[in-house]
C-alpha positions, 0 to 999 in steps of 0.5 A, spaced: 429 908 402 436 908 404 441 903 401 442 900 408 434 898 407 435 895 401 442 891 402 438 888 409 432 886 406 435 883 400 440 879 406 433 877 409 430 875 403 436 871 402 436 867 408 429 866 408 429 862 401 427 868 397 430 872 391 434 878 393 433 881 387 426 882 388 427 887 393 426 894 393 422 898 388 423 903 383 430 905 381 432 902 389 433 895 387 438 890 389 443 889 383 449 886 386 452 879 385 448 875 390 455 874 394 455 881 396 450 879 401 454 874 405 459 878 409 452 883 410 448 878 413 450 878 421 449 886 421 442 885 417 440 881 422 440 887 428 435 892 428 436 897 422 439 902 425 444 898 429 446 894 423 447 901 419 452 903 425 455 897 425 456 897 418 459 904 418 464 901 423 466 896 419 467 900 413 472 905 417 476 898 420 476 895 413 478 901 410 483 902 414 486 895 413 486 897 406 490 904 407 496 900 411 496 895 405 496 900 400 501 904 405 498 910 406 500 915 412 495 916 418 493 923 415 492 921 408 488 915 410 484 921 415 483 924 408 480 918 405 475 917 411 473 924 412 471 925 404 464 926 403 464 920 398 466 915 404 461 919 409 455 919 404 457 911 403 457 910 411 450 914 412 446 911 407 449 904 408 453 903 403 459 897 401 464 900 398 468 897 403 467 890 401 470 890 393 476 894 396 478 889 401 480 884 395 487 888 395 488 884 401 487 877 397 490 874 391 488 874 384 482 869 384 479 871 391 481 878 390 476 878 383 470 875 387 471 881 392 472 886 385 466 884 382 461 885 387 462 892 385 465 892 378 463 899 376 468 901 381 473 896 380 474 895 373 481 898 373 483 894 378 480 887 375 484 889 369 491 890 371 490 884 376 489 879 369 494 883 366 499 882 372 496 874 372 497 874 364 504 876 365 505 871 370 503 865 367 499 867 361 492 863 360 493 859 366 494 864 371 488 868 368 484 863 368 485 861 375 483 868 377 477 869 374 474 861 375 471 862 382 468 868 380 465 865 374 462 859 378 459 863 382 456 867 376 453 861 373 450 858 379 447 865 382 445 866 375 441 859 375 439 860 382 436 867 382 436 869 375 440 875 372 440 882 377 436 888 374 440 893 371 440 900 374 438 905 369 440 912 367 435 915 372 437 912 378 437 917 384 444 916 386 447 916 378 453 921 378 457 918 372 461 924 367 461 918 362 463 919 357 467 925 358 470 922 364 474 916 359 479 922 357 481 921 364 480 914 365 483 911 359 490 914 359 490 912 367 488 905 365 494 905 360 498 907 364 497 902 370 497 897 365 504 899 363 506 899 370 502 893 373 500 898 378 494 896 382 494 902 386 493 907 380 488 903 377 483 904 383 482 911 380 479 908 374 473 905 375 469 911 376 472 914 370 470 909 365 464 906 367 457 909 365 454 908 372 457 911 378 454 913 384 457 919 388 460 914 394 462 910 387 468 915 386 472 913 394 476 908 390 480 913 386 481 917 393 486 911 394 490 912 388 492 919 390 498 921 395 500 928 399 497 934 395 493 930 390 490 927 395 488 933 399 486 936 392 482 932 391 479 932 398 477 939 397 474 938 390 470 933 392 466 937 397 464 942 391 458 938 389 456 937 396 456 945 397 453 946 391 447 942 392 447 944 399 445 952 397 442 950 391 
């Protein structure tokens, strides 16, 4: 079952009054927060393949807005768009574009977007809260997280807790715990500099569960030759998988 079919069925379950967390089987389950489905509902109402294509188009448009916000050049955006993580996300119908859209909004809305895939955005969440703490201390932090906490309480009361992806999930490509040797120092530097762009690199390298396309946010943290180098490196597992 492709990722898009899981998201599509979860959307259809939601609008028909069923529990989206009952969708899927085995390791292919819907386990994102319920509010992840809201922007996907219009596409889920389309035929499966049409919805997949529209999601891919939305992915590119959304990432273009994010790239402009982060001041990537046209060439740098091209590198991100053609990286195998983004191509896989589009082909499989995943939604890496949703958490990244949080960059376009103030903290209370941003955290809602980031929380749709916290394994990819934990660095962004921590740096965003640190920025709010430095502005107005606890008041800023509470204002930033309250909307998301309210959604968590409401969704948990209605639909229960989401399933947790296991270590044998077919999409699991985490390098944890060895990746902490890279992720933790980058997180410290991002916090010291209140750098949301750099914090994009953190999530995939501190999370125990990361899919291959889950490394896409890290690409937005890079620039110039480092981005090109990362693009080249990202194709290595693809080539190895082909020749294996």
